[in-house]
N, C-alpha and C positions, 0 to 999 in steps of 0.2 A: 620460785623465779619472781625477780622486781618486776614491775611493769609499772609505765608512766602514769602519774595519777589523773584521775579526772579532772578537767579544768571547766570551772563551774563560775558563770557569770551570774552574780545579783545585780538584777535591777529595779531598784528601789530608791524613791527619795528619803528614806527616814535611815540616817546612819545607826539608828538603835537596831534594825532591823538585821542590818549586817553584823552587828556585835552578837546578835542573838543565834543568827545562822552560823556565823564563825564558830561559836559556843558547840552547837547541836551536830556541825560536823567534825569538831575536834573529838568528840564521843565515837567517830567511826573509828573503824581500822586505820591504822596509823598509817600517813600517807595517801590514803585512798584518793582523796579529793584536795584539789587546788582552787580555793575560792577567792575570785575578783568581784570587783564592787563598784558599779557606777550611779550616779542619778540623775545623768544627762541622757535625754531622749536619742539625740541626734549621735551621740559615742556609742550607744546602745546598738541603733539600727546598723551604722556601719560596723561594728563588731560582728551582728547577727548575721549581714549579708554577704560577710565575708568567712564565716563561720569559725571564727578566732577561737572559739570555747569549743567544749565539747556535748554541754547543755548549759540550758539558760535556765534560769530561777525569775520569774517575770510578774512584778507586782501591779495588778489591776489597778490599784487606785495611784498613778502618777499624779505631780502637780501640773503641767503643763496638758496633759493628754493622758488617755487612760492607757493602759498595758493591752487592750484587746485591739486597737486602733495601731499600737506598735505590733504586735503580732502579726497583722493582718498585712502590715508594710514590710515588715522584714520577709516575710513568706514569699510576697511579690517580688523582693529583691533578689531571690535566691538561697536564703537561710534554708539549710537541711539539716542542722542538728536538733534536737527536740527541744522545746520550751516545756516547761512545767509552770501551771499559771499557781500564784498565790492571791487567794481572794480572802474575804470577811467571812463573818459569821454570817449563815443565812444568805448568801448570794447566788441560791442556785441558778437563777436565770444567766448569770455572769458566768458559772461553770458550763453550764449549756454551752452558750455561745461561744465560750473560749476552745472547748473540744469541737464544736461545729466548724469554728475558725482555723483549726489543726494544731491546737493543744496538743500535746503527748498526753500529758496528766494536769492534775490540779489538787493542790492541798489548800487547807482552810487555816488560816492563820489562830494561834490560840489550841489549835488540835493538834500540833506538829512536837514529836519528839525526836531524838536523834536517831531512832531506828525507823523510823517512819520517812523521816525525809532522804537517809541513806538508800532505803529502798525503793524511793520511789525516782530520785536520778539514777541509781544504777539500774533499774529496769528500763527507764527512758532511754539512756544509752546504751543497753545489750539490743534492746527492741530495733531501735534504728541501725545498728551495725548489723544484724540480722538481716534486717531489709535490704539494704545498699548491697549485701553480699549475696541475696537471692536474688535482687536485681542484674547483677554483674554477672553472675552464672546463667541466669535465663537469656541476658542479651548474647552470651557468649553461644549458648545452645542454641538460640535461631539462627544467629550467624554460620554458623557451622553446619546447621541442616539447609538454611536457604542457600550455601554454596554448593554443598553435594547435590541439593535438586537442580539449580541453575546448571549445571555442567551437562547431564543429559539431556537438557531442555535445549541448550545451543546445538546438540547434536541432532537434536529430531527438527530444528527448525532448520537446519544447513540441508540436511537429508531430502526433507519435504521440499523446501525450494527448487532444490536438483531435480528431484523426481519431476514435478513441476513443469520445469523448464523442458525435460526430454517428451513430455506427455502434448507439450503444447502442438506440436505438430499430428498428432496421431490424433483419432477419433474415440479415445475409449474415456468416455464424460462419465462412466460408473467410478474409473480408477480416480480420476481429478478429484470428484467430488469426494471419496474417501480422503485422500489426501489434504483438501481443504478441510476437511473435519478435523482431520490431525492437528492442523496448523491453528485451528480456533480453538481446539481443547489444549493444545501447548499454551496459546497465549493465555487462556485463564487461567491455566496452572502459573506461570510467570506471574501474572497480576497476582494471584494469591498470596504466593510467595513474597512480593516485591510488599504487600500491604501489611504482613506478619513483619518482616523486619522493619518496616519503619515504623508499626505499632509498637515493637520492643524498643525501639529508641525513644519515642515518645514518651511510652512510659518510664521509662529508666532517666527520664531529666531533661528532654529536648532531643533535637537533632541537630548534628554537626553538618554546615552547608559549604561547600567548596563554592564561592561564587567567581562568579567572572562576568565580563560584559557579553553578552549575546543578542542574536537578533531573533525574536520571539517568532518571526515569520518562515522562518528556516526550520525550527523546531516543530511548527504547527504543521507545515509541509511534509516532513518525514514521516511524523504521525499519522496523518490523512492517509500518506500512500502504504503505510503498515496495514491499517484495519481497511483499505477500501475492499479485498478479498472478502473481509468477512462482513461485511456489508454488502456485497454483491451476493453472497449466498445465503444470505436471509430474506433478501430481495427488497433492498432498500437503497435508498441513494445517499451518496454520502458527499459532502461538495463543500470544498474550503473556498469562502467568497473572496474575492479579489480584495487587495486592500492598498489603501494609499501606504507614501513611504512611512514608516514606523520608527519611533525614536527606540533605542536598543533598554533592554533591561540588565539589573545586575542582580545576577541570580547564580543558583545551581543547575545547571541542564539537566541532570539526572534526576534531580527532585523535581522541576517544573515539568519534566516530561511525564514524572508518572502524577503528577496532578493533573495534565490533561489526557493521559492515557485512560485513566479512572473516570473521568467525564465521558471522554468517547465511547469507552466500554459500555457503562452505564445506559448511553442512549442508544448506542445499537441494541441493547439488550430488551431494554423496554420497550421498543419501539416495533408496532407491528408491520408485516411483508406489505409492500407497498409505501410504506411512509417515506420520512426524509430528515435527515440529520447535516445539518449546517455549521461549519465552525467560521468564525470572524474573528478579525481583530482590527480595534481602530483606537487613535491616539484619543485619551479624555484627561484634557489639562496636563497635569504633571504625573498621570499616569497612562498605562497601556492597557486598554479592557478588549480580553478575550472571552469570546461566548460560544458557548455549545448549546444549541439547540434541537429539540425532537419533536414529532409529531406523535409521541407515544399517549398512554392514559392520563399522564400529569399527577399531580401531587395535590391531594385535598387541604383546603385550607388546615383544615383540624393535625394536620401531620406535617405541616412544610417546617415548623419550628421546631420539629423534632429532628430532621433529618441528617444534621451531622452532629447528632449524639452516638457514641460509642454502642455498635450492636443494633441499632435502631434497622429496621426493616418494614418499609413499607408494606401495606396489602399489596400492592400489585409484583412485591418482590417475591410471594409466596411459593410461587413454581420457578422461582430461577435460584440458581446456585449463587452462594455467596458467603459473606461473613458478617456484613451490615458497617465493616471497617471502612470501606473506601472513600466514603464522603468525610468521615471524619479526619481519615489523613488528610484528606485535599485541604481541607481547612486548616488542619494544623501547618501543613506546608506550606500554603498560601501566607498564612500570618507570620510565620517563620523567616518570610521575605519581605514583613513589611506591607502585606497586602491586605486583601480584603475579598470576600465572594459572597455574590448576592444570588436567590434564585428567585425565579417568577414563573406562576404554571398556572394555566388555564386550562382546566381537566378534559381532555380529549381534543385540543386543540394542539396547545404548543408547551413546552416546560424548557425554560432557558435558563442556564445557570454562565452566570458572568465575574469572571476572577478580573480584579484589579493590580496591578503590579505598579512600582513606583518606576519611572522612567529615568533612564540615564542624562 
């Protein structure tokens, strides 16, 4: 069966290298590769950012700037095609740096033959295609799984709410407590499901946001009402502080809801009975600043720079359920909105997470 040739772009400022590479690839299976060549840095960057070729052969020693710089810039611009770095003799440090920067492989000039070049290019392309296929399958599986879990969760939420309303006029505190436990557990499972789905999307290449103009104070009011029963059951005070008139923000309401739900859930989880959780929002120049503060045990200076890392769980989380993904997802979603998040902690007194979002 005929297949399309693998499109290769050689990025090298020496035309002789193009001739050598062309001749080497001519020794491979007929029509296996289609080779193009450029010596222009900006042309190469635009091509890589758009994944115009299936694989890139990148020479480290370019005239204007080095290939390592181009590799890093192209990956930052969204290049997802594999890059094979061409290095000179005894460039061990460059080879290590190239692999660390995201190169799929490296080849040493002067030691390349047709078979080695063909194998390196073919393996790089095959690996990348396999990674994309696995990522797509994982995303589809997680989406299916979370959808199947969310449906019965909605039934649990609805049924428990109805039963709690019916018990309001009764005196059975035991049954009310059981129903509140059910709702708390359902909220926890719902949060885990949302986090896994967000994490799968982020790992697969980013989050697709459906942005619109929205009032952040309305979103915070809804969330605080949702978590008020959980706060009461834990013996905590949850308060949304009064706000001045806030500018609107341009964002995805579901994504921002998950940001502040994660922060609220964490604050309630780690604050001991008798403590206080406060939510506030204020204008901050061209931004809206939303803060979630708690009177829990806090975060030590040694840990504070690690808390947004994947799977990191603080020592205070040792006895709490969770995956260590919540704050990583919060940071990723905030940055996807063009915002930022700060954290300040005074152990045993207050921990404060502050999210800054661009105002409209």
